[in-house]
SELODO-825678 format. One record per residue (C-alpha): y, z, x; residue number from 1. Coordinates in Angstrom, 3 decimals. Layout:
REM residues N
<romar><Y>Y</Y><Z>Z</Z><X>X</X><n>NUM</n></romar>
...
END
This chain:
REM residues 311
<romar><Y>120.508</Y><Z>61.467</Z><X>419.899</X><n>1</n></romar>
<romar><Y>120.046</Y><Z>59.327</Z><X>416.769</X><n>2</n></romar>
<romar><Y>119.807</Y><Z>56.159</Z><X>418.845</X><n>3</n></romar>
<romar><Y>117.127</Y><Z>57.671</Z><X>421.096</X><n>4</n></romar>
<romar><Y>115.216</Y><Z>58.879</Z><X>418.032</X><n>5</n></romar>
<romar><Y>115.321</Y><Z>55.414</Z><X>416.484</X><n>6</n></romar>
<romar><Y>114.224</Y><Z>53.748</Z><X>419.731</X><n>7</n></romar>
<romar><Y>111.310</Y><Z>56.153</Z><X>420.096</X><n>8</n></romar>
<romar><Y>110.283</Y><Z>55.572</Z><X>416.475</X><n>9</n></romar>
<romar><Y>110.389</Y><Z>51.801</Z><X>417.063</X><n>10</n></romar>
<romar><Y>108.115</Y><Z>52.072</Z><X>420.103</X><n>11</n></romar>
<romar><Y>105.461</Y><Z>53.865</Z><X>418.089</X><n>12</n></romar>
<romar><Y>105.986</Y><Z>51.665</Z><X>415.031</X><n>13</n></romar>
<romar><Y>104.901</Y><Z>48.636</Z><X>417.038</X><n>14</n></romar>
<romar><Y>101.751</Y><Z>50.552</Z><X>417.970</X><n>15</n></romar>
<romar><Y>100.838</Y><Z>51.460</Z><X>414.379</X><n>16</n></romar>
<romar><Y>101.053</Y><Z>47.834</Z><X>413.239</X><n>17</n></romar>
<romar><Y>97.711</Y><Z>47.048</Z><X>414.907</X><n>18</n></romar>
<romar><Y>94.822</Y><Z>46.502</Z><X>412.443</X><n>19</n></romar>
<romar><Y>92.710</Y><Z>49.321</Z><X>413.897</X><n>20</n></romar>
<romar><Y>95.259</Y><Z>52.104</Z><X>413.484</X><n>21</n></romar>
<romar><Y>94.503</Y><Z>54.781</Z><X>410.879</X><n>22</n></romar>
<romar><Y>98.194</Y><Z>55.625</Z><X>410.529</X><n>23</n></romar>
<romar><Y>99.618</Y><Z>54.960</Z><X>407.075</X><n>24</n></romar>
<romar><Y>101.768</Y><Z>56.924</Z><X>404.639</X><n>25</n></romar>
<romar><Y>98.829</Y><Z>59.150</Z><X>403.633</X><n>26</n></romar>
<romar><Y>98.269</Y><Z>59.966</Z><X>407.315</X><n>27</n></romar>
<romar><Y>101.930</Y><Z>60.900</Z><X>407.750</X><n>28</n></romar>
<romar><Y>101.808</Y><Z>63.082</Z><X>404.630</X><n>29</n></romar>
<romar><Y>98.682</Y><Z>64.861</Z><X>405.864</X><n>30</n></romar>
<romar><Y>100.108</Y><Z>65.471</Z><X>409.339</X><n>31</n></romar>
<romar><Y>103.305</Y><Z>66.814</Z><X>407.809</X><n>32</n></romar>
<romar><Y>101.264</Y><Z>69.308</Z><X>405.773</X><n>33</n></romar>
<romar><Y>99.207</Y><Z>70.237</Z><X>408.849</X><n>34</n></romar>
<romar><Y>102.268</Y><Z>71.023</Z><X>410.952</X><n>35</n></romar>
<romar><Y>104.114</Y><Z>72.827</Z><X>408.162</X><n>36</n></romar>
<romar><Y>106.646</Y><Z>70.241</Z><X>406.992</X><n>37</n></romar>
<romar><Y>107.141</Y><Z>69.837</Z><X>403.253</X><n>38</n></romar>
<romar><Y>109.043</Y><Z>66.760</Z><X>402.142</X><n>39</n></romar>
<romar><Y>109.131</Y><Z>65.520</Z><X>398.559</X><n>40</n></romar>
<romar><Y>110.103</Y><Z>61.982</Z><X>399.537</X><n>41</n></romar>
<romar><Y>107.095</Y><Z>61.544</Z><X>401.829</X><n>42</n></romar>
<romar><Y>104.804</Y><Z>63.133</Z><X>399.229</X><n>43</n></romar>
<romar><Y>106.003</Y><Z>60.804</Z><X>396.457</X><n>44</n></romar>
<romar><Y>105.648</Y><Z>57.701</Z><X>398.620</X><n>45</n></romar>
<romar><Y>102.142</Y><Z>58.837</Z><X>399.559</X><n>46</n></romar>
<romar><Y>101.244</Y><Z>59.289</Z><X>395.868</X><n>47</n></romar>
<romar><Y>102.365</Y><Z>55.703</Z><X>395.234</X><n>48</n></romar>
<romar><Y>100.256</Y><Z>54.524</Z><X>398.181</X><n>49</n></romar>
<romar><Y>103.284</Y><Z>52.492</Z><X>399.311</X><n>50</n></romar>
<romar><Y>103.288</Y><Z>50.652</Z><X>402.640</X><n>51</n></romar>
<romar><Y>104.571</Y><Z>52.583</Z><X>405.640</X><n>52</n></romar>
<romar><Y>107.805</Y><Z>50.674</Z><X>406.180</X><n>53</n></romar>
<romar><Y>109.904</Y><Z>50.921</Z><X>409.313</X><n>54</n></romar>
<romar><Y>112.566</Y><Z>52.792</Z><X>407.321</X><n>55</n></romar>
<romar><Y>110.099</Y><Z>55.425</Z><X>406.046</X><n>56</n></romar>
<romar><Y>108.599</Y><Z>55.745</Z><X>409.526</X><n>57</n></romar>
<romar><Y>112.032</Y><Z>56.360</Z><X>411.008</X><n>58</n></romar>
<romar><Y>112.790</Y><Z>58.845</Z><X>408.220</X><n>59</n></romar>
<romar><Y>109.653</Y><Z>60.792</Z><X>409.164</X><n>60</n></romar>
<romar><Y>110.972</Y><Z>61.109</Z><X>412.729</X><n>61</n></romar>
<romar><Y>114.339</Y><Z>62.343</Z><X>411.453</X><n>62</n></romar>
<romar><Y>112.631</Y><Z>64.914</Z><X>409.239</X><n>63</n></romar>
<romar><Y>110.374</Y><Z>66.130</Z><X>412.060</X><n>64</n></romar>
<romar><Y>113.419</Y><Z>66.496</Z><X>414.328</X><n>65</n></romar>
<romar><Y>115.363</Y><Z>68.395</Z><X>411.652</X><n>66</n></romar>
<romar><Y>112.437</Y><Z>70.802</Z><X>411.259</X><n>67</n></romar>
<romar><Y>112.219</Y><Z>71.342</Z><X>415.013</X><n>68</n></romar>
<romar><Y>108.698</Y><Z>69.874</Z><X>415.131</X><n>69</n></romar>
<romar><Y>109.261</Y><Z>66.450</Z><X>416.627</X><n>70</n></romar>
<romar><Y>107.254</Y><Z>67.413</Z><X>419.719</X><n>71</n></romar>
<romar><Y>104.231</Y><Z>68.355</Z><X>417.598</X><n>72</n></romar>
<romar><Y>104.560</Y><Z>65.233</Z><X>415.432</X><n>73</n></romar>
<romar><Y>104.763</Y><Z>62.938</Z><X>418.469</X><n>74</n></romar>
<romar><Y>101.723</Y><Z>64.574</Z><X>420.025</X><n>75</n></romar>
<romar><Y>99.657</Y><Z>63.931</Z><X>416.883</X><n>76</n></romar>
<romar><Y>100.827</Y><Z>60.302</Z><X>416.785</X><n>77</n></romar>
<romar><Y>100.046</Y><Z>59.778</Z><X>420.481</X><n>78</n></romar>
<romar><Y>96.526</Y><Z>61.165</Z><X>419.989</X><n>79</n></romar>
<romar><Y>95.865</Y><Z>58.188</Z><X>417.711</X><n>80</n></romar>
<romar><Y>97.951</Y><Z>55.425</Z><X>419.272</X><n>81</n></romar>
<romar><Y>97.968</Y><Z>56.360</Z><X>422.946</X><n>82</n></romar>
<romar><Y>101.138</Y><Z>56.710</Z><X>424.975</X><n>83</n></romar>
<romar><Y>102.432</Y><Z>55.287</Z><X>428.236</X><n>84</n></romar>
<romar><Y>105.634</Y><Z>56.741</Z><X>429.613</X><n>85</n></romar>
<romar><Y>108.231</Y><Z>54.757</Z><X>431.516</X><n>86</n></romar>
<romar><Y>111.746</Y><Z>55.396</Z><X>432.787</X><n>87</n></romar>
<romar><Y>113.429</Y><Z>54.225</Z><X>429.577</X><n>88</n></romar>
<romar><Y>111.202</Y><Z>56.372</Z><X>427.372</X><n>89</n></romar>
<romar><Y>111.846</Y><Z>59.371</Z><X>429.640</X><n>90</n></romar>
<romar><Y>115.545</Y><Z>58.802</Z><X>429.043</X><n>91</n></romar>
<romar><Y>115.010</Y><Z>58.835</Z><X>425.256</X><n>92</n></romar>
<romar><Y>112.952</Y><Z>62.007</Z><X>425.534</X><n>93</n></romar>
<romar><Y>115.542</Y><Z>63.712</Z><X>427.710</X><n>94</n></romar>
<romar><Y>118.257</Y><Z>63.006</Z><X>425.135</X><n>95</n></romar>
<romar><Y>116.014</Y><Z>64.648</Z><X>422.541</X><n>96</n></romar>
<romar><Y>115.293</Y><Z>67.606</Z><X>424.872</X><n>97</n></romar>
<romar><Y>111.629</Y><Z>66.643</Z><X>425.089</X><n>98</n></romar>
<romar><Y>109.232</Y><Z>65.822</Z><X>427.908</X><n>99</n></romar>
<romar><Y>105.641</Y><Z>64.558</Z><X>428.104</X><n>100</n></romar>
<romar><Y>103.004</Y><Z>66.274</Z><X>430.211</X><n>101</n></romar>
<romar><Y>99.202</Y><Z>66.405</Z><X>430.194</X><n>102</n></romar>
<romar><Y>98.937</Y><Z>64.436</Z><X>426.943</X><n>103</n></romar>
<romar><Y>101.336</Y><Z>66.685</Z><X>425.042</X><n>104</n></romar>
<romar><Y>104.978</Y><Z>66.368</Z><X>424.074</X><n>105</n></romar>
<romar><Y>106.867</Y><Z>69.560</Z><X>424.757</X><n>106</n></romar>
<romar><Y>110.325</Y><Z>70.792</Z><X>423.848</X><n>107</n></romar>
<romar><Y>112.482</Y><Z>71.421</Z><X>426.867</X><n>108</n></romar>
<romar><Y>114.299</Y><Z>74.711</Z><X>426.522</X><n>109</n></romar>
<romar><Y>117.846</Y><Z>74.596</Z><X>427.876</X><n>110</n></romar>
<romar><Y>118.284</Y><Z>78.109</Z><X>429.235</X><n>111</n></romar>
<romar><Y>121.645</Y><Z>79.862</Z><X>429.379</X><n>112</n></romar>
<romar><Y>122.942</Y><Z>83.106</Z><X>430.819</X><n>113</n></romar>
<romar><Y>126.201</Y><Z>84.314</Z><X>429.263</X><n>114</n></romar>
<romar><Y>128.576</Y><Z>86.620</Z><X>431.142</X><n>115</n></romar>
<romar><Y>130.932</Y><Z>88.732</Z><X>428.999</X><n>116</n></romar>
<romar><Y>133.437</Y><Z>91.557</Z><X>429.180</X><n>117</n></romar>
<romar><Y>134.797</Y><Z>91.934</Z><X>425.655</X><n>118</n></romar>
<romar><Y>134.263</Y><Z>91.276</Z><X>421.946</X><n>119</n></romar>
<romar><Y>131.983</Y><Z>88.301</Z><X>422.433</X><n>120</n></romar>
<romar><Y>133.269</Y><Z>85.963</Z><X>419.718</X><n>121</n></romar>
<romar><Y>132.539</Y><Z>82.959</Z><X>421.937</X><n>122</n></romar>
<romar><Y>129.062</Y><Z>84.356</Z><X>422.533</X><n>123</n></romar>
<romar><Y>128.639</Y><Z>84.595</Z><X>418.769</X><n>124</n></romar>
<romar><Y>129.719</Y><Z>80.959</Z><X>418.408</X><n>125</n></romar>
<romar><Y>126.923</Y><Z>79.944</Z><X>420.801</X><n>126</n></romar>
<romar><Y>124.373</Y><Z>82.125</Z><X>418.990</X><n>127</n></romar>
<romar><Y>125.366</Y><Z>80.614</Z><X>415.631</X><n>128</n></romar>
<romar><Y>125.222</Y><Z>77.070</Z><X>417.020</X><n>129</n></romar>
<romar><Y>121.682</Y><Z>77.677</Z><X>418.298</X><n>130</n></romar>
<romar><Y>120.626</Y><Z>78.991</Z><X>414.877</X><n>131</n></romar>
<romar><Y>122.179</Y><Z>75.950</Z><X>413.190</X><n>132</n></romar>
<romar><Y>120.436</Y><Z>73.686</Z><X>415.756</X><n>133</n></romar>
<romar><Y>123.725</Y><Z>72.307</Z><X>416.997</X><n>134</n></romar>
<romar><Y>122.561</Y><Z>73.464</Z><X>420.408</X><n>135</n></romar>
<romar><Y>118.932</Y><Z>72.986</Z><X>421.366</X><n>136</n></romar>
<romar><Y>118.732</Y><Z>75.870</Z><X>423.792</X><n>137</n></romar>
<romar><Y>118.166</Y><Z>79.551</Z><X>424.363</X><n>138</n></romar>
<romar><Y>120.249</Y><Z>82.416</Z><X>425.721</X><n>139</n></romar>
<romar><Y>117.933</Y><Z>84.185</Z><X>428.146</X><n>140</n></romar>
<romar><Y>120.344</Y><Z>86.983</Z><X>429.080</X><n>141</n></romar>
<romar><Y>123.777</Y><Z>88.415</Z><X>428.316</X><n>142</n></romar>
<romar><Y>125.338</Y><Z>90.330</Z><X>431.206</X><n>143</n></romar>
<romar><Y>128.475</Y><Z>92.455</Z><X>431.103</X><n>144</n></romar>
<romar><Y>130.501</Y><Z>94.374</Z><X>433.651</X><n>145</n></romar>
<romar><Y>131.715</Y><Z>96.643</Z><X>430.837</X><n>146</n></romar>
<romar><Y>129.380</Y><Z>99.090</Z><X>429.116</X><n>147</n></romar>
<romar><Y>131.310</Y><Z>99.130</Z><X>425.820</X><n>148</n></romar>
<romar><Y>131.690</Y><Z>95.364</Z><X>425.513</X><n>149</n></romar>
<romar><Y>130.894</Y><Z>94.575</Z><X>421.872</X><n>150</n></romar>
<romar><Y>129.302</Y><Z>91.340</Z><X>423.042</X><n>151</n></romar>
<romar><Y>126.306</Y><Z>93.414</Z><X>424.177</X><n>152</n></romar>
<romar><Y>125.825</Y><Z>94.623</Z><X>420.605</X><n>153</n></romar>
<romar><Y>125.933</Y><Z>91.043</Z><X>419.325</X><n>154</n></romar>
<romar><Y>123.212</Y><Z>90.057</Z><X>421.793</X><n>155</n></romar>
<romar><Y>121.135</Y><Z>93.149</Z><X>421.067</X><n>156</n></romar>
<romar><Y>121.095</Y><Z>92.318</Z><X>417.321</X><n>157</n></romar>
<romar><Y>119.616</Y><Z>88.922</Z><X>418.165</X><n>158</n></romar>
<romar><Y>116.953</Y><Z>90.275</Z><X>420.485</X><n>159</n></romar>
<romar><Y>118.587</Y><Z>88.724</Z><X>423.550</X><n>160</n></romar>
<romar><Y>117.997</Y><Z>90.691</Z><X>426.781</X><n>161</n></romar>
<romar><Y>121.172</Y><Z>92.517</Z><X>427.816</X><n>162</n></romar>
<romar><Y>122.289</Y><Z>93.874</Z><X>431.173</X><n>163</n></romar>
<romar><Y>125.156</Y><Z>96.180</Z><X>432.067</X><n>164</n></romar>
<romar><Y>126.231</Y><Z>95.678</Z><X>435.668</X><n>165</n></romar>
<romar><Y>129.251</Y><Z>97.810</Z><X>436.638</X><n>166</n></romar>
<romar><Y>131.085</Y><Z>97.300</Z><X>439.890</X><n>167</n></romar>
<romar><Y>130.549</Y><Z>99.896</Z><X>442.589</X><n>168</n></romar>
<romar><Y>133.369</Y><Z>101.658</Z><X>444.382</X><n>169</n></romar>
<romar><Y>134.821</Y><Z>99.597</Z><X>447.254</X><n>170</n></romar>
<romar><Y>132.318</Y><Z>96.817</Z><X>446.565</X><n>171</n></romar>
<romar><Y>133.364</Y><Z>93.295</Z><X>447.545</X><n>172</n></romar>
<romar><Y>133.224</Y><Z>90.443</Z><X>445.032</X><n>173</n></romar>
<romar><Y>130.396</Y><Z>88.830</Z><X>446.976</X><n>174</n></romar>
<romar><Y>128.360</Y><Z>92.039</Z><X>447.090</X><n>175</n></romar>
<romar><Y>128.744</Y><Z>92.387</Z><X>443.317</X><n>176</n></romar>
<romar><Y>127.755</Y><Z>88.752</Z><X>442.818</X><n>177</n></romar>
<romar><Y>124.668</Y><Z>89.158</Z><X>444.973</X><n>178</n></romar>
<romar><Y>123.544</Y><Z>91.975</Z><X>442.687</X><n>179</n></romar>
<romar><Y>124.407</Y><Z>89.759</Z><X>439.705</X><n>180</n></romar>
<romar><Y>122.264</Y><Z>87.032</Z><X>441.213</X><n>181</n></romar>
<romar><Y>119.276</Y><Z>89.380</Z><X>441.407</X><n>182</n></romar>
<romar><Y>119.296</Y><Z>89.352</Z><X>437.595</X><n>183</n></romar>
<romar><Y>120.088</Y><Z>85.671</Z><X>437.142</X><n>184</n></romar>
<romar><Y>117.960</Y><Z>83.916</Z><X>439.765</X><n>185</n></romar>
<romar><Y>114.531</Y><Z>84.873</Z><X>438.338</X><n>186</n></romar>
<romar><Y>115.656</Y><Z>83.525</Z><X>434.925</X><n>187</n></romar>
<romar><Y>116.280</Y><Z>80.068</Z><X>436.424</X><n>188</n></romar>
<romar><Y>119.021</Y><Z>79.135</Z><X>433.930</X><n>189</n></romar>
<romar><Y>120.270</Y><Z>75.603</Z><X>433.396</X><n>190</n></romar>
<romar><Y>123.770</Y><Z>76.923</Z><X>432.718</X><n>191</n></romar>
<romar><Y>125.853</Y><Z>80.054</Z><X>433.252</X><n>192</n></romar>
<romar><Y>128.588</Y><Z>80.506</Z><X>430.637</X><n>193</n></romar>
<romar><Y>131.626</Y><Z>82.676</Z><X>431.287</X><n>194</n></romar>
<romar><Y>132.629</Y><Z>83.760</Z><X>427.795</X><n>195</n></romar>
<romar><Y>135.472</Y><Z>86.146</Z><X>428.452</X><n>196</n></romar>
<romar><Y>134.074</Y><Z>87.493</Z><X>431.732</X><n>197</n></romar>
<romar><Y>136.943</Y><Z>89.346</Z><X>433.388</X><n>198</n></romar>
<romar><Y>135.832</Y><Z>89.029</Z><X>436.976</X><n>199</n></romar>
<romar><Y>136.548</Y><Z>86.321</Z><X>439.536</X><n>200</n></romar>
<romar><Y>133.329</Y><Z>84.950</Z><X>440.981</X><n>201</n></romar>
<romar><Y>132.959</Y><Z>84.768</Z><X>444.746</X><n>202</n></romar>
<romar><Y>132.713</Y><Z>81.434</Z><X>446.614</X><n>203</n></romar>
<romar><Y>129.166</Y><Z>82.413</Z><X>447.571</X><n>204</n></romar>
<romar><Y>128.068</Y><Z>82.639</Z><X>443.925</X><n>205</n></romar>
<romar><Y>129.967</Y><Z>79.510</Z><X>442.827</X><n>206</n></romar>
<romar><Y>128.416</Y><Z>77.451</Z><X>445.618</X><n>207</n></romar>
<romar><Y>124.945</Y><Z>78.727</Z><X>444.784</X><n>208</n></romar>
<romar><Y>125.339</Y><Z>77.558</Z><X>441.173</X><n>209</n></romar>
<romar><Y>127.595</Y><Z>74.578</Z><X>441.810</X><n>210</n></romar>
<romar><Y>128.250</Y><Z>72.580</Z><X>438.604</X><n>211</n></romar>
<romar><Y>126.089</Y><Z>75.012</Z><X>436.611</X><n>212</n></romar>
<romar><Y>128.859</Y><Z>77.456</Z><X>435.651</X><n>213</n></romar>
<romar><Y>131.402</Y><Z>76.813</Z><X>432.903</X><n>214</n></romar>
<romar><Y>134.385</Y><Z>78.834</Z><X>431.736</X><n>215</n></romar>
<romar><Y>136.555</Y><Z>78.835</Z><X>428.612</X><n>216</n></romar>
<romar><Y>140.298</Y><Z>79.291</Z><X>429.205</X><n>217</n></romar>
<romar><Y>142.730</Y><Z>79.869</Z><X>426.296</X><n>218</n></romar>
<romar><Y>145.347</Y><Z>77.331</Z><X>427.432</X><n>219</n></romar>
<romar><Y>145.597</Y><Z>73.694</Z><X>428.472</X><n>220</n></romar>
<romar><Y>144.860</Y><Z>73.747</Z><X>432.189</X><n>221</n></romar>
<romar><Y>146.329</Y><Z>73.346</Z><X>434.701</X><n>222</n></romar>
<romar><Y>149.095</Y><Z>75.145</Z><X>432.787</X><n>223</n></romar>
<romar><Y>148.930</Y><Z>78.955</Z><X>432.741</X><n>224</n></romar>
<romar><Y>146.002</Y><Z>79.178</Z><X>435.130</X><n>225</n></romar>
<romar><Y>145.123</Y><Z>82.661</Z><X>436.332</X><n>226</n></romar>
<romar><Y>146.195</Y><Z>84.386</Z><X>433.118</X><n>227</n></romar>
<romar><Y>143.815</Y><Z>85.795</Z><X>430.527</X><n>228</n></romar>
<romar><Y>143.745</Y><Z>87.071</Z><X>426.952</X><n>229</n></romar>
<romar><Y>147.064</Y><Z>87.850</Z><X>425.314</X><n>230</n></romar>
<romar><Y>148.897</Y><Z>87.293</Z><X>428.604</X><n>231</n></romar>
<romar><Y>148.245</Y><Z>83.547</Z><X>428.246</X><n>232</n></romar>
<romar><Y>149.633</Y><Z>83.285</Z><X>424.714</X><n>233</n></romar>
<romar><Y>152.640</Y><Z>85.454</Z><X>425.559</X><n>234</n></romar>
<romar><Y>153.458</Y><Z>83.150</Z><X>428.475</X><n>235</n></romar>
<romar><Y>153.071</Y><Z>80.053</Z><X>426.283</X><n>236</n></romar>
<romar><Y>155.501</Y><Z>81.427</Z><X>423.695</X><n>237</n></romar>
<romar><Y>158.011</Y><Z>82.583</Z><X>426.284</X><n>238</n></romar>
<romar><Y>157.981</Y><Z>79.173</Z><X>427.958</X><n>239</n></romar>
<romar><Y>158.719</Y><Z>77.481</Z><X>424.664</X><n>240</n></romar>
<romar><Y>155.658</Y><Z>75.223</Z><X>424.635</X><n>241</n></romar>
<romar><Y>155.216</Y><Z>73.068</Z><X>421.534</X><n>242</n></romar>
<romar><Y>151.471</Y><Z>72.633</Z><X>422.113</X><n>243</n></romar>
<romar><Y>148.807</Y><Z>74.961</Z><X>423.427</X><n>244</n></romar>
<romar><Y>145.034</Y><Z>74.989</Z><X>423.181</X><n>245</n></romar>
<romar><Y>141.959</Y><Z>75.708</Z><X>425.232</X><n>246</n></romar>
<romar><Y>139.991</Y><Z>74.251</Z><X>428.124</X><n>247</n></romar>
<romar><Y>136.298</Y><Z>74.300</Z><X>428.981</X><n>248</n></romar>
<romar><Y>135.838</Y><Z>73.555</Z><X>432.666</X><n>249</n></romar>
<romar><Y>133.352</Y><Z>73.819</Z><X>435.487</X><n>250</n></romar>
<romar><Y>133.938</Y><Z>76.774</Z><X>437.766</X><n>251</n></romar>
<romar><Y>134.772</Y><Z>76.176</Z><X>441.402</X><n>252</n></romar>
<romar><Y>136.017</Y><Z>78.502</Z><X>444.144</X><n>253</n></romar>
<romar><Y>139.578</Y><Z>78.553</Z><X>442.780</X><n>254</n></romar>
<romar><Y>140.639</Y><Z>80.377</Z><X>439.616</X><n>255</n></romar>
<romar><Y>140.817</Y><Z>78.155</Z><X>436.479</X><n>256</n></romar>
<romar><Y>140.633</Y><Z>75.064</Z><X>438.657</X><n>257</n></romar>
<romar><Y>137.312</Y><Z>73.226</Z><X>438.277</X><n>258</n></romar>
<romar><Y>136.775</Y><Z>69.808</Z><X>436.621</X><n>259</n></romar>
<romar><Y>137.744</Y><Z>69.787</Z><X>432.947</X><n>260</n></romar>
<romar><Y>134.992</Y><Z>69.088</Z><X>430.395</X><n>261</n></romar>
<romar><Y>136.835</Y><Z>69.479</Z><X>427.078</X><n>262</n></romar>
<romar><Y>140.336</Y><Z>70.340</Z><X>425.910</X><n>263</n></romar>
<romar><Y>141.484</Y><Z>70.921</Z><X>422.346</X><n>264</n></romar>
<romar><Y>145.080</Y><Z>71.344</Z><X>421.204</X><n>265</n></romar>
<romar><Y>146.865</Y><Z>73.479</Z><X>418.638</X><n>266</n></romar>
<romar><Y>150.489</Y><Z>73.254</Z><X>417.559</X><n>267</n></romar>
<romar><Y>152.725</Y><Z>76.129</Z><X>418.576</X><n>268</n></romar>
<romar><Y>154.732</Y><Z>77.022</Z><X>415.485</X><n>269</n></romar>
<romar><Y>158.290</Y><Z>78.335</Z><X>415.502</X><n>270</n></romar>
<romar><Y>157.254</Y><Z>81.607</Z><X>413.865</X><n>271</n></romar>
<romar><Y>154.128</Y><Z>82.153</Z><X>415.962</X><n>272</n></romar>
<romar><Y>153.348</Y><Z>85.558</Z><X>417.391</X><n>273</n></romar>
<romar><Y>150.925</Y><Z>86.230</Z><X>420.212</X><n>274</n></romar>
<romar><Y>148.355</Y><Z>87.272</Z><X>417.598</X><n>275</n></romar>
<romar><Y>148.746</Y><Z>84.221</Z><X>415.329</X><n>276</n></romar>
<romar><Y>148.636</Y><Z>81.755</Z><X>418.201</X><n>277</n></romar>
<romar><Y>145.652</Y><Z>83.517</Z><X>419.747</X><n>278</n></romar>
<romar><Y>143.743</Y><Z>83.323</Z><X>416.448</X><n>279</n></romar>
<romar><Y>144.210</Y><Z>79.544</Z><X>416.124</X><n>280</n></romar>
<romar><Y>143.353</Y><Z>78.910</Z><X>419.758</X><n>281</n></romar>
<romar><Y>140.208</Y><Z>81.042</Z><X>419.400</X><n>282</n></romar>
<romar><Y>138.925</Y><Z>78.741</Z><X>416.655</X><n>283</n></romar>
<romar><Y>139.263</Y><Z>75.805</Z><X>419.048</X><n>284</n></romar>
<romar><Y>137.567</Y><Z>77.813</Z><X>421.799</X><n>285</n></romar>
<romar><Y>134.467</Y><Z>78.230</Z><X>419.651</X><n>286</n></romar>
<romar><Y>134.371</Y><Z>74.492</Z><X>418.853</X><n>287</n></romar>
<romar><Y>134.981</Y><Z>73.443</Z><X>422.452</X><n>288</n></romar>
<romar><Y>132.408</Y><Z>75.735</Z><X>424.017</X><n>289</n></romar>
<romar><Y>129.684</Y><Z>74.634</Z><X>421.614</X><n>290</n></romar>
<romar><Y>130.558</Y><Z>70.961</Z><X>422.147</X><n>291</n></romar>
<romar><Y>130.502</Y><Z>71.332</Z><X>425.935</X><n>292</n></romar>
<romar><Y>127.099</Y><Z>73.038</Z><X>425.892</X><n>293</n></romar>
<romar><Y>125.769</Y><Z>70.318</Z><X>423.577</X><n>294</n></romar>
<romar><Y>126.825</Y><Z>67.628</Z><X>426.055</X><n>295</n></romar>
<romar><Y>125.433</Y><Z>69.487</Z><X>429.062</X><n>296</n></romar>
<romar><Y>122.107</Y><Z>70.307</Z><X>427.386</X><n>297</n></romar>
<romar><Y>121.662</Y><Z>66.621</Z><X>426.522</X><n>298</n></romar>
<romar><Y>122.459</Y><Z>65.440</Z><X>430.037</X><n>299</n></romar>
<romar><Y>125.547</Y><Z>63.590</Z><X>428.836</X><n>300</n></romar>
<romar><Y>127.942</Y><Z>64.801</Z><X>431.525</X><n>301</n></romar>
<romar><Y>128.630</Y><Z>63.181</Z><X>434.892</X><n>302</n></romar>
<romar><Y>131.102</Y><Z>64.501</Z><X>437.476</X><n>303</n></romar>
<romar><Y>133.033</Y><Z>62.097</Z><X>439.695</X><n>304</n></romar>
<romar><Y>135.504</Y><Z>63.994</Z><X>441.843</X><n>305</n></romar>
<romar><Y>137.688</Y><Z>65.906</Z><X>439.403</X><n>306</n></romar>
<romar><Y>136.743</Y><Z>63.647</Z><X>436.503</X><n>307</n></romar>
<romar><Y>134.112</Y><Z>64.642</Z><X>433.971</X><n>308</n></romar>
<romar><Y>132.677</Y><Z>61.542</Z><X>432.319</X><n>309</n></romar>
<romar><Y>130.722</Y><Z>61.574</Z><X>429.054</X><n>310</n></romar>
<romar><Y>127.661</Y><Z>59.354</Z><X>429.211</X><n>311</n></romar>
END
């Protein structure tokens, strides 16, 4: 992201070097005030009437990005300098979750639907990462097959739309998933996150959202596939493993089988219990899930067969 930001700043810096441009440090300071950014460094440099160096110009881009107003700042710059998009610039913008349309830079919202069945600690990790701007995205719905899942309360507190979708008697997996899709399809999400969703998705649903569904598994796949919750950690301890961990993977039509995005390890200690091991693995789950969503939202993932390659 930093490299794309610097490259974009350089493109506009070459434009503001022309004699006719009105852009100087006072202009930057005024625009910052107009769009609601307060920065003492920019204000002091403006008071000194110092030249608008490349370093200060780049700093202004960093500050605008940190404040979540890079799109507005770029639009104001382009109004003065003009802007011509090309494939390389589109690539920079995509990395920054921005796009250019009708003379305006806009922030692309990476939309997620999260499916849950339990406490929702992984959901909370995503919510916190969005607040901290580690993830530039939005959860557009949280859906649970269990009415008392505490994850629904977590979403409700944040104003995220919640849905309770229980299974019907004698309903097939595909029939359930078709009802699930009636909620999801109108939302047009970029990603569906299984964060402790205790249902196996049907091949029909997986194929409809191929490479757009990810799951977090509390072990190092392919080991202990098909197990969930405490059953995984109990099996790890009984087997005598020295290392465990977690896996974030794409979902395919086999259980815990799709291409692996991220794995993180934890040591299995001699005195570990199911509870102590689960607690350490859960910390890695939160880290891994956030990291995977970051990569996906920035378009930095490529799938080749079973290999997931970071771009």
